[in-house]
Every structure is written in C-alpha cells, then in structure tokens.
DODREN-166538 format. One record per residue (C-alpha): residue number from 1; chain; x, y, z. Coordinates in steps of 0.001 Angstrom, whole numbers, plus 500000, padded with zeros to 6 digits. Layout:
<pts>
   num   chaine       px       py       pz
   NUM        A        X        Y        Z
...
</pts>
This chain:
<pts>
   num   chaine       px       py       pz
     1        A   501113   495413   479478
     2        A   497501   496603   479485
     3        A   497077   500261   480581
     4        A   493912   501472   482279
     5        A   493756   505253   482672
     6        A   491951   505768   485994
     7        A   489829   503674   488321
     8        A   487245   504426   490979
     9        A   485998   501553   493140
    10        A   483116   502550   495419
    11        A   481320   501194   498517
    12        A   481243   497396   498486
    13        A   482332   497179   494850
    14        A   485142   494892   493770
    15        A   487435   494765   490763
    16        A   488777   491311   489966
    17        A   491818   491446   487707
    18        A   491993   488224   485734
    19        A   495770   488379   485468
    20        A   498824   490402   486324
    21        A   500726   492686   484018
    22        A   498297   495591   484096
    23        A   499115   499265   484505
    24        A   496813   501742   486239
    25        A   496618   505509   486218
    26        A   495159   507146   489361
    27        A   493202   504686   491542
    28        A   490543   505942   493967
    29        A   488924   503584   496482
    30        A   485934   504476   498657
    31        A   485266   501184   500382
    32        A   485981   498928   497434
    33        A   488441   496129   496816
    34        A   490883   495382   493996
    35        A   492134   491806   493852
    36        A   493763   489385   491457
    37        A   494097   485664   490999
    38        A   496803   486046   488371
    39        A   500539   486318   488582
    40        A   502750   489068   487254
    41        A   503325   492618   488406
    42        A   500576   495243   488219
    43        A   501768   498861   488079
    44        A   500202   501802   489906
    45        A   501697   504747   488035
    46        A   499812   507827   489273
    47        A   499009   507343   492950
    48        A   496423   505607   495087
    49        A   493742   507348   497166
    50        A   491318   505973   499764
    51        A   488470   508071   501168
    52        A   484877   507958   502374
    53        A   485582   507007   505989
    54        A   485521   503292   505167
    55        A   487920   500379   504722
    56        A   489364   499608   501265
    57        A   491853   496981   500143
    58        A   494260   496037   497369
    59        A   495152   492350   497250
    60        A   497107   491748   494056
    61        A   500026   489305   494078
    62        A   502752   491811   493169
    63        A   502415   495544   492703
    64        A   504842   498214   491576
    65        A   504179   501736   492878
    66        A   505603   504863   491280
    67        A   507155   506585   494293
    68        A   506699   509984   492653
    69        A   502988   509823   493542
    70        A   501656   509484   497110
    71        A   499350   506957   498673
    72        A   496713   509244   500208
    73        A   494344   507989   502905
    74        A   491658   510478   503960
    75        A   490238   511138   507440
    76        A   488538   508108   508989
    77        A   489573   505850   506097
    78        A   491658   502665   506043
    79        A   493621   501233   503118
    80        A   495037   497720   503445
    81        A   497643   496782   500836
    82        A   498029   493017   501156
    83        A   500348   492756   498173
    84        A   504076   492297   497786
    85        A   505289   495828   496985
    86        A   508074   497080   494736
    87        A   508628   500835   494425
    88        A   510568   503039   492036
    89        A   511568   505500   494744
    90        A   510324   506471   498207
    91        A   506877   505332   499384
    92        A   505004   508504   500325
    93        A   501955   508225   502595
    94        A   499808   511348   502972
    95        A   496480   512088   504646
    96        A   495273   511534   508231
    97        A   493844   508040   507604
    98        A   495434   504632   508224
    99        A   497600   502801   505675
   100        A   498007   499115   506534
   101        A   500811   497166   504881
   102        A   500047   493482   505375
   103        A   501885   491861   502466
   104        A   505435   490523   502434
   105        A   507632   493073   500673
   106        A   511314   493166   499876
   107        A   511811   496790   498810
   108        A   514779   498668   500229
   109        A   513499   502201   499607
   110        A   512635   504870   502166
   111        A   509128   505308   503570
   112        A   507879   508848   504297
   113        A   504693   509315   506299
   114        A   503641   512958   506385
   115        A   500341   512510   508249
   116        A   498141   509846   509817
   117        A   499083   506272   510656
   118        A   501173   503563   509038
   119        A   500545   500043   510365
   120        A   502914   497148   509646
   121        A   501286   493755   510122
   122        A   504332   491499   509830
   123        A   508127   491664   509911
   124        A   508510   492182   506154
   125        A   505599   494572   505600
   126        A   507986   497540   505677
   127        A   510392   495889   503257
   128        A   513898   494695   503967
   129        A   517187   496572   504243
   130        A   515321   499861   504073
   131        A   517341   503007   504668
   132        A   514756   504864   506787
   133        A   511148   505380   507803
   134        A   510422   509073   508326
   135        A   507427   510208   510342
   136        A   506152   513799   510266
   137        A   503034   514462   512396
   138        A   502218   510781   512112
   139        A   502350   507432   513907
   140        A   503922   504060   513160
   141        A   502088   501043   514568
   142        A   503905   497703   514594
   143        A   501397   494897   515169
   144        A   503623   491842   515087
   145        A   505725   490381   517859
   146        A   509440   491068   517856
   147        A   511600   488576   519700
   148        A   515161   489170   520813
   149        A   517083   486101   521898
   150        A   520242   486428   523940
   151        A   522978   483873   523829
   152        A   523973   482557   527257
</pts>
C-alpha cells in the first residue's frame, strides 16, 4: 500500500487517484475534490478536514476511516463523501459545517456528531445494523424517502 503523509486540496483543485490501495495521513479540503477510477480500499488514517466555506468531495470507490480521528467540517463548509465507507471504530463528525454521506456503506459502527449537520442521502448512507447515532448540539437530515407498508 502506498502511503502519502498529508494532502491539501484547494479551491477547484482535484486529485485523481489512479488506483485504490493508497493510505493518507491528514487530508484537508478547501473546495477541492479527491476521486478515483481504481478499485481497492484507500485508507484515511489521520482524519479529514473541510474548510473555507465551500463544497468539497471525496468520491473513491471504497474508503477506510480510522475512527480515532474526526471528520471535521468548518463553518459554512460542506463535505460530501460519496464512497462506500468502512471504519475501524466510531465515525466522529466535528465542526459546525455539513457532512453529507451519499455512498452506500455497510459499516455497523456508531456515529457521533458533536456539532453541525449530518445528511444521509440514501437508506444505506449511515451503514447497516449500526448500534447508534448520537447527536450533541447537532442535526441529522434524512433526505431519502422512507416507506412503511402495512399488511392488510
């Protein structure tokens, strides 16, 4: 696995990862985009931060996030993770900005949101068989339809 110490992607910049199987130290996005056309799992081992009051995105097929480090989204900022997520522990979201989970994920770990907004775009964005989603001074936005059918 290729290790890259730290990354900063600014304004309209983009980082195209030619394949999976890469490991990243701290990643900071201020309006940029990280994406991949390869397969394999890319590891984010020391947290992800989005700032600058703009929208940023990560669209890599499969990512593994070290739950010991938070995903921090600053005031007025948006971070869309459109990847299938696996985590080592609890997903921790900090900062007053908006974290959007739009990928299909199957993790069963807890989600802790200490500030800001967490938006789930589809039924599996928050993982499956998860124990809990904890909100502290924050908001959960579900933006997909939920249907309940009753048997007659």
